C-alpha positions as CSV (number, residue, x, y, z in Angstrom):
1,M,0.3,0.0,0.0
2,K,2.8,2.4,0.8
3,R,4.0,1.7,-2.8
4,S,1.3,3.2,-4.3
5,L,1.0,6.6,-2.0
6,V,4.6,7.4,-3.5
7,R,4.3,6.5,-6.8
8,K,0.8,8.7,-7.4
9,P,2.4,12.1,-6.0
10,I,5.4,11.7,-8.6
11,F,2.9,10.7,-11.5
12,M,0.8,13.9,-10.4
13,I,4.0,15.9,-9.9
14,G,5.3,14.3,-13.3
15,L,1.8,15.1,-15.1
16,A,2.4,18.7,-14.3
17,V,5.4,19.4,-15.0
18,T,4.5,17.8,-18.5
19,A,1.7,20.2,-18.7
20,V,3.9,23.3,-17.9
21,A,6.5,22.0,-20.3
22,L,3.3,21.9,-23.3
23,A,1.9,25.1,-22.4
24,V,5.3,26.7,-22.5
25,G,6.5,25.1,-25.6
26,A,2.7,26.1,-27.5
27,Y,3.4,29.5,-26.3
28,W,6.9,29.8,-27.6
29,F,6.5,27.9,-30.9
30,Q,2.9,28.6,-31.4
31,P,2.3,26.1,-33.8
32,W,-1.2,26.3,-34.8
33,K,0.4,29.9,-37.2
34,L,1.4,27.0,-39.6
35,W,-2.1,25.9,-40.3
36,V,-3.6,30.2,-40.0
37,D,-3.0,32.0,-43.1
38,E,-3.4,36.2,-42.2
39,T,-4.4,37.7,-45.8
40,V,-3.9,41.5,-45.9
41,H,-4.6,43.9,-49.0
42,D,-3.4,47.2,-48.2
43,K,-4.4,49.8,-50.9
44,L,-1.4,51.8,-52.8
45,P,-0.7,55.1,-50.2
46,V,-2.3,57.6,-52.0
47,A,-4.3,59.4,-49.5
48,A,-0.8,62.0,-49.0
49,A,-0.3,62.6,-52.4
50,R,-3.8,64.3,-52.9
51,S,-3.2,66.6,-49.6
52,V,0.0,68.0,-51.1
53,P,-1.3,72.0,-52.5
54,G,-1.2,71.4,-56.2
55,A,-0.6,67.8,-56.1
56,S,-2.0,66.1,-58.8
57,Q,-5.0,64.4,-58.9
58,D,-3.8,61.3,-61.3
59,S,-2.6,60.0,-57.3
60,A,-1.1,57.0,-59.6
61,A,1.5,59.6,-61.2
62,A,2.4,61.0,-58.0
63,L,3.8,57.7,-56.7
64,K,7.3,57.4,-57.8
65,T,9.4,53.8,-57.3
66,L,12.9,54.6,-55.9
67,A,13.9,50.8,-55.4
68,T,12.4,47.4,-56.0
69,G,13.2,43.7,-54.9
70,T,12.1,40.0,-55.6
71,F,12.1,37.7,-52.3
72,I,14.2,34.7,-52.0
73,S,13.2,31.8,-49.3
74,H,15.7,31.5,-46.6
75,E,13.5,29.6,-43.5
76,H,10.4,29.3,-45.0
77,S,9.5,29.1,-48.6
78,T,8.4,33.6,-49.2
79,K,7.2,34.6,-52.5
80,G,6.7,38.3,-53.8
81,T,8.0,41.5,-54.7
82,V,9.3,44.7,-52.2
83,K,8.9,48.2,-53.6
84,I,10.3,51.4,-51.6
85,I,7.6,54.3,-53.5
86,E,7.9,57.9,-52.3
87,L,4.5,59.8,-52.5
88,A,4.1,63.4,-53.7
89,D,4.4,64.9,-50.2
90,G,7.8,63.0,-50.2
91,S,7.0,60.3,-47.7
92,R,8.6,57.0,-48.5
93,T,6.6,53.4,-48.1
94,L,7.5,49.9,-48.0
95,R,5.0,48.0,-49.9
96,L,4.9,44.2,-50.2
97,E,2.8,42.8,-52.9
98,A,2.0,39.5,-53.7
99,L,3.8,38.2,-50.3
100,D,3.1,34.6,-49.6
101,T,5.1,33.0,-46.7
102,S,4.5,31.2,-44.2
103,N,3.2,32.2,-40.4
104,G,5.0,32.3,-37.5
105,P,5.8,33.9,-34.2
106,D,6.6,37.4,-34.2
107,L,7.3,38.4,-37.9
108,R,9.1,41.6,-38.4
109,V,9.7,44.0,-41.6
110,W,13.0,44.9,-41.4
111,L,14.9,47.2,-43.9
112,T,18.5,46.1,-43.3
113,D,22.1,46.6,-45.0
114,A,22.8,43.4,-44.5
115,P,23.3,41.5,-48.0
116,V,20.5,38.7,-49.5
117,K,22.4,35.1,-49.5
118,E,20.8,31.9,-51.1
119,G,20.8,29.0,-48.5
120,V,21.0,28.7,-45.0
121,G,24.4,30.7,-44.6
122,G,21.6,33.8,-45.4
123,W,19.1,32.9,-42.5
124,R,20.5,35.0,-40.0
125,V,22.8,37.6,-40.9
126,F,20.3,40.5,-40.7
127,D,20.8,41.3,-37.5
128,N,24.5,41.4,-37.6
129,G,24.6,44.5,-39.0
130,A,22.6,47.4,-39.0
131,Y,18.6,47.5,-39.6
132,V,15.4,49.4,-39.2
133,S,12.0,47.4,-37.7
134,L,8.8,48.9,-39.6
135,G,6.6,46.7,-37.5
136,K,4.9,43.6,-36.9
137,L,4.2,42.1,-40.0
138,K,0.7,42.7,-40.8
139,G,-0.1,39.2,-42.4
140,N,1.8,36.5,-44.3
141,K,-0.2,36.4,-47.4
142,G,-0.8,39.9,-49.9
143,E,0.0,43.3,-50.2
144,Q,1.0,45.9,-47.5
145,N,2.4,49.1,-46.8
146,Y,4.9,50.1,-44.4
147,A,6.3,54.0,-43.5
148,L,9.5,54.4,-44.0
149,P,11.3,56.5,-41.3
150,A,12.3,60.1,-42.5
151,D,16.0,59.4,-41.6
152,A,16.6,55.7,-43.5
153,D,19.1,56.3,-45.8
154,L,18.3,54.4,-49.2
155,D,22.4,54.0,-49.8
156,K,23.1,52.2,-46.4
157,Y,20.0,49.8,-46.5
158,S,20.0,47.5,-49.3
159,S,17.9,44.5,-48.2
160,V,14.2,43.4,-46.9
161,S,13.6,40.6,-44.5
162,I,11.0,38.9,-43.1
163,W,12.3,38.5,-40.0
164,C,11.1,35.7,-36.9
165,N,12.0,38.0,-33.9
166,R,11.0,34.7,-31.5
167,F,13.9,32.3,-33.4
168,D,16.3,34.9,-35.1
169,V,15.9,33.6,-38.4
170,S,15.0,35.1,-41.6
171,F,12.1,33.4,-43.5
172,G,12.5,35.4,-46.5
173,A,14.9,38.1,-48.1
174,A,14.9,40.7,-51.1
175,E,18.2,42.1,-52.5
176,L,16.8,46.3,-53.2
177,S,18.2,47.6,-56.6
178,K,17.2,51.5,-57.5
179,V,15.1,52.5,-59.9
180,A,16.9,54.5,-62.4
181,A,15.3,57.9,-62.6
């Protein structure tokens, strides 16, 4: 009888430790995000162009593309393009178009000075140098706009990464190429 009493507390403690470990693991990895897509369809940022006195009413003509790039996959399959657009008022927006990547915990959009490298060697380079976090990724699919800080130097920052802050890894990245004026 004594033997079953000793085993019961040990079993309960083991069960409690297992439950806590599963809860912490679920919070950390957020595995349900692998099956949940978040699609965003931001419109082109044209409101600022209309608010400038004397600006053209043709808002599409008021946009100027400064740089473009195409995503390559890193830790997760990532497709789509990126543009940096200047509006008539001088503000700049980073635009993701046709983005298609995996969902994940704590994904960010980073403008970085790191070179985009193919393969595993390119997964973890983006936090080694300078970067500007443009905020949380709004969704893992679709078209999205992110305001660029006025002091973001496009001569210094040459790539964009979908960065997983939780695991310090790039889901995908795009090298920016300046568009000739």
